Every structure is written in structure tokens, then in C-alpha cells.
C-alpha positions as CSV (number, residue, x, y, z in Angstrom):
1,M,-20.5,118.3,-38.7
2,E,-22.1,121.0,-36.9
3,K,-19.3,123.5,-38.3
4,Y,-20.1,122.9,-41.9
5,L,-23.9,122.7,-41.4
6,C,-23.6,126.2,-39.8
7,L,-21.7,127.5,-42.8
8,G,-24.2,126.0,-45.5
9,I,-27.1,127.5,-43.6
10,F,-25.4,131.0,-43.6
11,L,-24.4,130.7,-47.3
12,A,-28.1,129.6,-48.2
13,C,-29.4,132.6,-46.3
14,Y,-26.9,134.9,-47.9
15,A,-28.1,133.6,-51.4
16,G,-31.6,134.5,-50.3
17,F,-30.5,138.0,-49.4
18,V,-29.0,138.6,-52.7
19,F,-31.9,136.9,-55.0
20,F,-34.9,137.5,-53.0
21,P,-34.2,140.9,-51.4
22,V,-37.9,141.6,-50.6
23,R,-37.9,138.4,-48.3
24,R,-34.5,138.9,-46.7
25,S,-36.0,139.0,-43.2
26,W,-37.8,135.6,-43.7
27,C,-34.5,134.1,-45.0
28,A,-32.6,135.4,-42.0
29,C,-35.2,134.4,-39.4
30,A,-35.7,130.8,-41.1
31,G,-31.9,130.4,-41.1
32,A,-31.6,131.4,-37.3
33,L,-34.5,129.0,-36.5
34,L,-32.9,126.2,-38.2
35,L,-29.7,126.7,-36.4
36,V,-31.6,126.1,-33.2
37,L,-33.8,123.3,-34.4
38,L,-30.7,121.3,-35.6
39,G,-28.8,121.8,-32.6
40,V,-25.9,124.0,-33.6
41,M,-27.0,126.8,-31.2
42,Y,-28.9,126.5,-27.9
43,P,-32.1,128.8,-27.7
44,G,-30.3,130.7,-25.1
45,Q,-27.2,131.2,-27.1
46,A,-29.4,132.6,-30.1
47,F,-31.2,134.9,-27.8
48,W,-28.0,136.3,-26.4
49,S,-26.1,136.7,-29.7
50,I,-28.7,139.4,-30.6
51,N,-27.4,142.7,-29.7
52,W,-30.3,144.0,-27.8
53,N,-28.7,147.4,-27.5
54,V,-28.4,147.9,-31.1
55,M,-32.1,146.7,-31.4
56,G,-33.1,149.6,-28.9
57,V,-31.4,152.1,-31.0
58,F,-32.8,151.0,-34.1
59,T,-36.3,150.9,-32.8
60,G,-36.2,154.2,-31.0
61,A,-34.6,156.1,-34.0
62,M,-37.0,154.5,-36.3
63,I,-40.1,155.9,-34.4
64,I,-38.4,159.5,-34.2
65,A,-37.9,159.1,-37.9
66,E,-41.5,158.4,-38.6
67,L,-42.6,161.3,-36.4
68,L,-40.4,163.7,-38.4
69,I,-42.2,162.6,-41.6
70,F,-45.5,163.1,-39.9
71,S,-44.5,166.6,-38.9
72,R,-43.7,167.8,-42.6
73,L,-40.6,169.6,-41.5
74,P,-38.0,167.9,-43.8
75,S,-40.3,168.5,-46.8
76,V,-40.8,172.1,-45.9
77,L,-36.8,172.5,-45.4
78,A,-36.3,171.0,-49.0
79,E,-39.1,173.3,-50.6
80,H,-37.5,176.4,-49.1
81,I,-33.9,175.4,-50.0
82,V,-35.2,174.9,-53.7
83,N,-36.9,178.2,-53.9
84,R,-34.1,180.1,-52.6
85,T,-31.4,178.8,-55.1
86,K,-31.1,180.8,-58.2
87,R,-29.8,178.0,-60.7
88,A,-31.5,174.5,-61.2
89,S,-28.1,172.8,-60.8
90,W,-27.6,174.5,-57.5
91,A,-31.1,173.6,-56.4
92,M,-30.2,169.9,-57.2
93,L,-27.0,170.1,-55.2
94,S,-28.7,171.8,-52.4
95,L,-31.5,169.0,-52.2
96,C,-28.6,166.5,-52.3
97,G,-27.0,168.4,-49.3
98,L,-30.2,168.6,-47.3
99,T,-30.5,164.6,-47.8
100,S,-26.9,164.1,-46.5
101,F,-27.9,166.4,-43.5
102,L,-31.1,164.4,-42.8
103,S,-29.5,161.1,-43.2
104,I,-27.0,161.8,-40.3
105,F,-30.0,161.5,-38.0
106,L,-32.6,159.4,-39.9
107,E,-32.5,156.2,-41.4
108,N,-31.5,156.3,-45.1
109,V,-34.7,154.7,-46.6
110,A,-36.7,157.3,-44.6
111,T,-34.5,160.0,-46.0
112,V,-35.1,159.2,-49.4
113,L,-38.9,158.8,-48.9
114,I,-38.9,162.3,-47.4
115,V,-37.1,164.1,-50.0
116,A,-37.8,162.0,-53.2
117,P,-41.2,163.7,-54.0
118,I,-39.8,167.2,-53.9
119,A,-37.0,166.0,-56.4
120,L,-39.7,164.3,-58.7
121,R,-41.5,167.5,-58.7
122,I,-38.4,169.5,-59.4
123,T,-37.6,167.3,-62.5
124,E,-41.1,167.3,-63.8
125,R,-41.0,171.3,-63.9
126,L,-37.5,171.4,-65.2
127,K,-38.6,168.7,-68.1
128,I,-35.5,166.6,-67.3
129,K,-35.2,162.8,-66.6
130,P,-35.5,162.1,-62.9
131,Q,-33.0,159.2,-62.8
132,M,-29.8,161.3,-62.2
133,L,-31.3,163.2,-59.2
134,L,-32.9,160.3,-57.4
135,I,-29.7,158.2,-57.8
136,A,-27.8,161.1,-56.3
137,L,-30.3,161.3,-53.3
138,A,-29.9,157.7,-52.5
139,V,-25.9,157.7,-52.8
140,C,-25.9,160.9,-50.6
141,S,-28.0,159.4,-48.0
142,N,-25.8,156.1,-47.8
143,L,-22.6,158.3,-47.4
144,Q,-23.8,160.6,-44.5
145,G,-25.5,157.7,-42.7
146,T,-22.2,156.2,-41.9
147,G,-21.0,159.1,-39.8
148,T,-23.2,159.1,-36.5
149,L,-24.4,156.3,-34.3
150,I,-28.2,156.5,-35.3
151,G,-27.5,157.2,-39.0
152,D,-27.5,153.8,-40.5
153,S,-27.6,150.1,-39.2
154,P,-24.0,149.2,-39.6
155,S,-23.1,152.1,-37.5
156,M,-25.3,150.9,-34.8
157,I,-23.8,147.6,-35.0
158,L,-20.3,148.9,-34.9
159,A,-21.3,151.0,-31.7
160,G,-22.6,147.9,-30.1
161,Y,-19.8,145.7,-30.8
162,A,-17.0,148.2,-29.8
163,K,-19.2,149.8,-26.9
164,M,-18.8,153.1,-28.5
165,S,-20.9,156.1,-27.5
166,F,-22.5,158.9,-29.6
167,D,-19.4,161.2,-29.1
168,D,-17.0,158.4,-30.3
169,F,-18.1,158.7,-33.9
170,F,-16.8,162.4,-33.7
171,F,-13.7,161.8,-31.6
172,Y,-12.4,158.3,-30.7
173,G,-9.2,158.1,-28.3
174,G,-8.7,161.9,-28.7
175,R,-8.5,161.9,-32.5
176,P,-11.1,162.7,-35.1
177,G,-13.2,159.8,-35.7
178,I,-15.3,158.4,-38.9
179,F,-17.7,161.4,-38.8
180,F,-14.9,163.7,-40.1
181,A,-13.7,161.1,-42.5
182,V,-17.3,160.8,-43.9
183,Q,-17.1,164.7,-44.4
184,A,-13.8,164.3,-46.3
185,G,-15.4,161.7,-48.6
186,A,-18.6,164.2,-48.8
187,L,-16.3,167.1,-50.0
188,A,-14.6,164.7,-52.7
189,S,-17.9,163.4,-54.0
190,L,-19.4,166.9,-54.3
191,G,-17.2,167.4,-57.3
192,V,-18.6,164.3,-58.9
193,L,-22.2,165.5,-58.2
194,Y,-21.4,168.9,-59.8
195,F,-19.9,167.3,-62.9
196,F,-23.3,165.5,-63.6
197,F,-25.5,168.4,-62.7
198,R,-23.5,171.3,-64.3
199,R,-25.4,171.4,-67.7
200,V,-28.9,171.6,-66.0
201,V,-29.4,175.3,-66.3
202,R,-33.0,175.6,-67.6
203,P,-35.3,178.0,-65.6
204,R,-37.4,176.5,-62.8
205,E,-40.7,177.4,-61.2
206,P,-41.0,178.1,-57.5
207,V,-42.1,175.0,-55.6
208,K,-45.2,175.3,-53.4
209,V,-44.4,175.3,-49.7
210,E,-46.3,173.3,-47.2
211,R,-47.0,174.1,-43.6
212,V,-45.1,172.4,-40.6
213,R,-47.5,170.3,-38.8
214,S,-45.8,170.3,-35.5
215,W,-42.2,171.0,-34.2
216,V,-42.4,168.6,-31.3
217,P,-40.8,165.7,-33.4
218,A,-37.9,167.9,-34.1
219,G,-37.5,168.8,-30.5
220,L,-37.5,165.0,-29.7
221,L,-34.6,164.5,-32.2
222,G,-32.8,167.2,-30.8
223,G,-33.4,165.8,-27.2
224,L,-32.3,162.5,-28.4
225,V,-29.0,163.7,-29.9
226,F,-28.2,165.8,-26.8
227,S,-29.0,162.8,-24.3
228,L,-26.9,160.5,-26.5
229,A,-23.9,163.0,-26.4
230,L,-24.4,163.7,-22.7
231,A,-24.6,159.9,-21.9
232,S,-21.1,159.6,-23.6
233,F,-19.6,161.4,-20.6
234,W,-21.3,158.7,-18.3
235,R,-18.9,155.7,-18.1
236,T,-20.8,152.7,-17.0
237,D,-20.9,149.0,-17.5
238,F,-24.6,148.9,-18.5
239,P,-24.6,147.6,-21.8
240,Y,-28.0,148.8,-23.0
241,K,-27.4,152.7,-22.3
242,N,-27.7,153.9,-25.9
243,G,-30.5,151.6,-26.6
244,S,-32.5,152.6,-23.5
245,I,-32.0,156.4,-24.3
246,C,-33.4,155.9,-27.9
247,M,-36.2,153.6,-26.6
248,T,-37.3,156.3,-24.0
249,F,-37.7,159.0,-26.8
250,G,-39.4,156.5,-29.1
251,L,-42.1,155.7,-26.5
252,V,-42.5,159.3,-25.6
253,G,-43.1,160.2,-29.2
254,L,-45.5,157.4,-29.5
255,L,-47.5,158.4,-26.5
256,L,-47.4,161.8,-28.0
257,Y,-48.7,160.8,-31.5
258,K,-51.6,158.8,-29.8
259,F,-52.8,161.5,-27.1
260,K,-51.6,164.8,-28.6
261,W,-52.2,164.3,-32.2
262,K,-54.9,161.8,-31.6
263,G,-53.3,159.3,-34.2
264,G,-53.9,155.6,-34.3
265,A,-51.0,154.1,-32.4
266,R,-51.7,150.5,-33.8
267,D,-51.4,151.8,-37.4
268,F,-48.5,153.7,-36.6
269,I,-46.5,150.8,-35.2
270,K,-47.5,148.5,-38.0
271,G,-46.3,151.2,-40.4
272,L,-42.6,150.9,-39.0
273,D,-39.9,149.2,-40.8
274,W,-40.1,145.9,-38.8
275,D,-38.7,143.9,-41.8
276,T,-35.4,145.5,-41.1
277,G,-35.6,144.8,-37.4
278,L,-36.2,141.2,-37.9
279,F,-33.6,141.0,-40.6
280,L,-31.1,142.4,-38.1
281,M,-32.2,140.0,-35.3
282,G,-31.8,136.9,-37.7
283,V,-28.4,137.9,-38.9
284,F,-27.1,138.5,-35.3
285,V,-28.0,134.9,-34.7
286,L,-26.4,133.6,-37.9
287,V,-23.2,135.4,-37.2
288,G,-23.2,134.2,-33.7
289,G,-23.4,130.8,-35.0
290,L,-20.4,131.3,-37.3
291,S,-18.5,132.5,-34.3
292,I,-19.5,129.6,-32.1
293,T,-18.3,127.0,-34.8
294,G,-15.1,128.7,-35.3
295,W,-15.5,130.2,-38.9
296,I,-14.5,133.8,-37.6
297,D,-11.1,132.4,-36.7
298,V,-10.9,130.9,-40.2
299,I,-11.7,134.1,-41.9
300,T,-9.4,135.8,-39.5
301,S,-6.4,133.7,-40.7
302,L,-7.2,134.3,-44.3
303,V,-7.4,138.0,-44.1
304,E,-4.0,137.8,-42.1
305,K,-2.4,135.9,-44.7
306,A,-3.6,138.3,-47.7
307,S,-2.2,141.1,-45.7
308,G,1.2,139.7,-44.7
309,E,1.1,141.3,-41.2
310,N,1.5,144.6,-43.0
311,L,-0.9,147.4,-41.6
312,L,-1.1,149.3,-45.1
313,R,-1.7,146.1,-47.0
314,A,-4.2,145.0,-44.6
315,Y,-6.0,148.4,-44.6
316,I,-6.3,148.4,-48.3
317,T,-7.4,144.5,-48.3
318,I,-10.1,145.1,-45.8
319,I,-11.3,148.2,-47.6
320,G,-11.3,146.8,-51.1
321,L,-13.0,143.6,-50.0
322,S,-15.7,145.7,-48.2
323,V,-16.4,147.7,-51.3
324,I,-16.5,144.8,-53.7
325,F,-18.8,142.6,-51.3
326,S,-21.2,145.4,-50.4
327,A,-21.5,146.5,-54.1
328,F,-23.5,143.3,-54.7
329,M,-24.7,142.0,-51.2
330,D,-26.2,143.5,-48.1
331,N,-23.7,145.1,-45.9
332,I,-25.3,144.2,-42.6
333,P,-24.3,140.7,-42.5
334,Y,-20.9,141.4,-44.0
335,V,-20.1,144.2,-41.2
336,M,-21.4,141.9,-38.5
337,I,-19.0,139.1,-39.7
338,M,-16.0,141.2,-40.3
339,L,-15.9,143.4,-37.2
340,P,-14.5,140.6,-34.8
341,V,-12.2,139.5,-37.9
342,V,-10.7,143.1,-38.3
343,D,-10.5,143.6,-34.9
344,R,-8.3,140.6,-34.3
345,V,-6.3,141.2,-37.3
346,A,-5.4,144.6,-35.7
347,W,-4.5,142.9,-32.5
348,D,-2.4,140.3,-34.3
349,I,-0.3,142.9,-36.2
350,H,-0.1,145.4,-33.3
351,G,-2.0,148.2,-35.5
352,P,-4.5,150.6,-34.2
353,P,-7.9,148.9,-34.2
354,A,-9.9,152.1,-34.8
355,L,-8.1,152.5,-38.1
356,L,-9.2,149.1,-39.4
357,I,-12.6,149.1,-38.0
358,F,-13.6,152.6,-39.2
359,G,-12.2,151.6,-42.8
360,L,-14.4,148.7,-42.8
361,L,-17.4,150.6,-42.0
362,L,-16.6,153.2,-44.7
363,G,-16.0,150.7,-47.5
364,A,-19.0,148.6,-46.3
365,C,-21.3,151.4,-46.4
366,L,-20.2,153.2,-49.4
367,G,-19.6,150.1,-51.6
368,G,-23.5,149.7,-51.8
369,N,-23.6,152.8,-53.9
370,I,-22.1,151.0,-57.0
371,S,-25.2,149.1,-57.8
372,P,-29.0,149.6,-57.5
373,F,-29.4,146.6,-55.2
374,G,-26.5,147.3,-52.9
375,A,-28.4,149.3,-50.4
376,S,-32.0,149.6,-49.3
377,A,-32.0,153.3,-50.1
378,N,-31.0,152.5,-53.7
379,M,-33.8,150.0,-54.2
380,V,-36.4,152.5,-52.7
381,A,-35.1,155.2,-55.4
382,V,-35.2,152.6,-58.2
383,G,-38.4,151.4,-57.3
384,M,-40.1,154.9,-57.1
385,L,-38.6,155.4,-60.8
386,R,-40.0,151.9,-61.8
387,S,-43.6,152.9,-60.6
388,R,-43.3,155.7,-63.1
389,G,-42.3,153.4,-66.0
390,I,-38.6,154.3,-65.8
391,V,-36.3,151.2,-65.6
392,V,-32.7,152.0,-64.3
393,S,-30.0,149.5,-65.4
394,V,-27.2,148.4,-63.3
395,W,-24.8,150.4,-65.8
396,E,-26.9,153.5,-65.6
397,F,-26.8,153.3,-61.7
398,A,-22.9,152.7,-61.6
399,K,-22.3,155.5,-64.1
400,M,-22.9,157.8,-61.2
401,G,-22.6,155.6,-58.2
402,L,-19.1,154.3,-59.1
403,P,-17.2,157.6,-59.5
404,F,-19.2,158.9,-56.2
405,T,-18.0,155.7,-54.3
406,M,-14.4,155.9,-55.4
407,A,-14.0,159.5,-54.7
408,A,-15.7,159.3,-51.2
409,V,-13.8,156.1,-50.2
410,T,-10.5,157.4,-51.3
411,A,-10.7,160.7,-49.6
412,G,-12.3,159.3,-46.4
413,C,-9.8,156.3,-46.2
414,L,-6.8,158.8,-46.8
415,F,-8.2,161.0,-44.0
416,L,-8.3,158.1,-41.5
417,W,-4.7,156.8,-42.4
418,L,-3.4,160.4,-41.9
419,V,-5.2,160.6,-38.5
420,W,-3.9,157.4,-37.3
421,V,-0.6,156.7,-38.9
422,G,0.7,159.9,-40.4
423,P,2.0,160.9,-43.7
424,R,4.1,157.7,-44.2
425,L,3.5,154.3,-45.9
426,S,5.5,152.2,-43.6
427,Y,4.4,151.2,-40.2
428,S,6.6,149.7,-37.5
429,P,4.5,147.5,-34.8
430,G,7.1,148.7,-32.3
431,K,5.8,152.1,-32.2
432,V,2.2,151.3,-31.5
433,E,2.4,152.8,-28.2
434,K,3.8,156.2,-29.4
435,M,1.3,156.3,-32.0
436,T,-1.8,155.7,-29.9
437,V,-3.0,157.9,-27.1
438,E,-3.5,157.0,-23.5
439,E,-7.4,157.5,-23.8
440,L,-7.7,155.0,-26.7
441,R,-9.1,151.6,-25.7
442,P,-8.9,148.5,-27.9
443,L,-12.2,147.3,-29.1
444,T,-11.7,143.9,-27.6
445,D,-9.3,143.6,-24.7
446,Y,-7.6,140.4,-25.7
447,T,-5.2,141.0,-23.0
448,K,-7.9,140.7,-20.2
449,E,-9.3,137.6,-22.0
450,E,-5.8,135.8,-22.2
451,E,-5.5,136.6,-18.5
452,K,-8.9,135.2,-17.6
453,L,-8.1,132.1,-19.5
454,G,-4.8,131.8,-17.8
455,H,-6.4,132.1,-14.6
456,I,-8.9,129.3,-15.6
457,M,-6.1,127.0,-16.9
458,D,-4.3,127.7,-13.5
459,S,-7.3,126.7,-11.5
460,M,-7.9,123.7,-13.7
461,K,-4.4,122.6,-13.1
462,E,-4.7,123.0,-9.4
463,T,-8.0,121.1,-9.3
464,L,-6.5,118.3,-11.3
465,R,-3.3,118.4,-9.1
466,G,-5.5,118.2,-6.0
467,L,-7.5,115.2,-7.7
468,I,-4.3,113.4,-8.5
469,E,-3.1,113.9,-4.6
470,E,-6.3,112.6,-3.4
471,L,-6.5,109.5,-5.8
472,E,-2.7,108.8,-4.6
473,D,-3.9,108.9,-1.0
474,L,-6.9,106.7,-1.6
475,I,-4.7,104.1,-3.4
476,E,-2.3,104.3,-0.5
477,R,-5.1,103.8,1.9
478,E,-6.4,100.9,0.1
479,D,-2.9,99.3,0.0
480,E,-2.6,99.8,3.7
481,D,-6.0,98.0,4.3
482,T,-5.4,95.2,1.9
483,E,-1.8,94.5,3.3
484,P,-3.0,92.8,6.6
485,A,-5.6,90.8,4.7
486,R,-2.7,89.3,2.5
487,E,-0.7,88.4,5.7
488,K,-3.7,86.8,7.1
489,T,-4.1,84.9,3.9
490,K,-0.7,83.7,3.9
491,D,-0.9,82.4,7.5
């Protein structure tokens, strides 16, 4: 009963995410609370199902992003880039390039909010419709946010699940990581953007350049990235390493905002994106309920049946499902559900886990570029256009988003396959050890888990054996005590 109750609550919450995206945090938290109140999960299970390391990374990076917006540095960079390009089409491509660069370090929505006002100003002076440029900014931010630990929420979730460091996104197990796969996708999608921008050749006026308010937030961001990279060489069992680093820099930035720039700390904290934070915590609990009630194992078996224990088929299936589901649904709960599924599938078919895990992340993060409601950055861009009386239809968004996604996903996933398997389509499970390097560690060490389970079973057998022996001794003693009494009764 609890198993189907948990599934029903999750599906109801997922429907709320789709039809009421503005209230998605309410839906997630209400579903998590129901799981506890109805006895599906204990309060302690719900609390520890939340990945607090991910929450620390998210909160610290969110504070630094807000401080960068306060410093005006991103806007100044955008204006300088636009003024130094000779053609309008190249100015638009340069703005997309800056958006991509910023989204490597900042949350995607913050990146769009920084660059969009400059984009709107450019389109006004060029006297062209702003839809095309704002859609391009949104899809570019979603692409590059996948490549680093602090770029996007699904990347933080992957790092928390697989215990990956900042450097692991660049080189994992001695091989190029997902960052370089994202760059391969970016190069392929650049041709798509140029195809749309190539006819914009009207002369443009120079954009007025603002002044940087402070360089300190940029220094904090640089210090955060350097500290995360340095911590990658510090191997420890402490599970909150990355979260602690990000929170430390976030608190330092908050203190500087209050005492150096004399800002209102309370108003600053209220202005942060707490809606996404609550949404993340609620979804962690919902997915934890699915895992406890056994639905993760059910999904794993379905994916394995679809792949037929063939690595290439499993790879294509996982990427295809990720792109399709993320095009119409939020990719955060999808990634949370599929991470243990994909990890287990890789283990069962003796394939490299990093290949399938990185493919999952790439497909899930880029699939949201197909529709205007597939990612938060898309909804922000469309909302800014709607506030100006411009309504963007699903087809109008997909006209740019779909070819952009297909080019980026194809190039990025092909890069991952060549890195982890090589230039061949067939795959022999017996050659796993030759294909992986010694430094590569499985995302979840199922061997150790099975060994622990074996030790537990052995200890239980020994305990039962001891109880049986004690019970037999007790019965024998009782028989010895009752035998004289029987003889006296007979006498």
C-alpha cells in the first residue's frame, strides 16, 4: 500500500510541476510533507534524503551570483563586447558567447537576467524583433551551465550523488569530462545560431557603457573556483566539502555587502531564489521515498529491458528519454530519479558508469531547450517578452531550440562515446577493465555493498545458529530435569 501511495504522491506533484510551474516549490514541499504524515517515510529518513552538500553549493553560488549582478561587471562586459564588434550579427553571437561564459559560473536564470536588458536594447536600436535573440540567450545559458559543478542544479545533484569534485567535471578517471563534451556541443550549435543571425546586417549604434561598481564580487567568484579546484586534490570522507566551501564564500560576500557597501542584508537575503532551494529539498524527499519503496529498482529493470544489456542501445535509450522528458518537464526531479537507475544499469551491463551518467546529464539539461517551459531560464526569457506584449508560441521557440538541441546533444554525446568507448559501435563487457583506467572509480561501489550485505548475512546466520544451539541445550536440560520427575511418578 505504501509503495503505490508514494508513487501516487510523486505523480501528483509532477503534474503540479508541469501545470503550475510558478508553484512548483509548494507542490514539492507539500508532497514531501504528505510522505511523512502518511507514514511512508520517517522524519529522519526525509531529513537525510536531502543532499545537504548540494544545498550548500546551491546557496553559496546563489549569493555570489547576486553579488555579481550588484557589481554591474557582467553588464559592462556585455556592453564592451557589443561596441567592439563591427556587424550586428557578430554582436548578437558575441552576446550569446558571453552568456555561455557567464553560465559556466552562474545560475542560468541569473545569467539571463544579467544579459537580457542589453539584448533588448540592441534589438530596439536595430529595429528587429527581440524573440530570436532572447531565445538564443536562454538556450546558450542552459548548455554551458551543464559543464561545471556550480553551473546548474542538475550538475550539483550529479556531484552530490557521485561525490565528484570540481575538477572531475573537466577530467574524470584520467579522461576528458563532461565540460569538454559541452564545448563540443557548443561548437556544433554555434553553426545553428549563425544560421539564424546571418541576415541581421543593419548598422547599429554604440551602447552606453556603465561603470563597474566593485571588483570584489569577481574576486570572490575567482576565489571560489580556485578553492573548489584546490579541494579536488584533498581526498576526504567528509561529505559536505564542496558545500562548506561555497557557503563560506557566500557568507563572506554577505558580510561584505552589509558592512562594506552598507546594503540591507535582510532585503538581500529575501531577494535570493529561495523558491528553487525549497523545490530542490522537496524533490530530494520525493525521490528518497521512491527509492525506499522500491520504485528505483522497477525503473532500472525497465531500462535494462529496453536496452537489452547492450551498451550502445542503453546509451541511446537514456539520452533519448532524457531529451524527451526534459523538453516538457522539469529536469531536476528527472535527474534525481535516473541517477541511481543509470548507475545500476551501467553496473549490470558492465559498462563505464561515467559514459551513461554524463549522457544522462547532457540530454536532461539540453532537452529543456526544445520548449519554452522546459527550463527556468526559458520561462524567464519568455516572461520578459510577454511583459512587452510579445507572446512566444511553442512552435516559435522550438524553431530555434530544437535544431540547437539536436546539434549540441549529437556532438556532445558523440564526443563522450569516443572518449569512453572509442571509434566502434560494438562493446564487449569482458573488456571493461582494459577500457577503463586505474584511477576511475565507480559512482556507487556495489561490490562493497554486496560484501557488506554478505557479512551481515553471515553474522545473522551465526547468530541464528547460536540461538538454535542454545535452544537445543535448553530443551535437553529440560528433558533431563523432567526425567526424574517422571520416574517418581511411575513409582
